[in-house]
C-alpha positions, 0 to 999 in steps of 0.5 A: 178630477171629474166634476162630480168628485169636485162637487162631492168634496166641496159639499162634504166640506160644507157639510162637515163644517155645518155638522161640527157647528151644529153639534154645539146646538143639536149635539149628536145629530150634528156629529152624525152629519159631520161623520156622513160628510167625512165619508162623502169626502173620502168616497169620491176620491177612493171609488173612481171607476164605479161612478153609478154605484158611487152615485147611489151610495152618495144619494143614500148618505145624503138622505140619511145624513147630509142632504148636500150629498144628493147633488154630487150623487146625482151627478155621479150617477148620470156621469158619462165618460167622454170617449178618448179621441184619437188624433186623426191626421189632417188631410191636405186639401192642396193635393 
């Protein structure tokens, strides 16, 4: 699991809890935050290949409903895959 996925799930869970607790005081606005946070939890798990699109979606969801989702959105947008290193045979310096 990549770092933006882990942070997205953590921020989504925190937003979900805050939204449910906030729904007691604020009502439907808290439920909206909880719904957006749930979507923010599911998206990084489902969409793993298109990280730039995922980053844009998470940032938009963060602006519309849960500001905590902007952080993993920015991480997903800027994510660069590490090249898969092939094992190179070691050269013997004794020869």
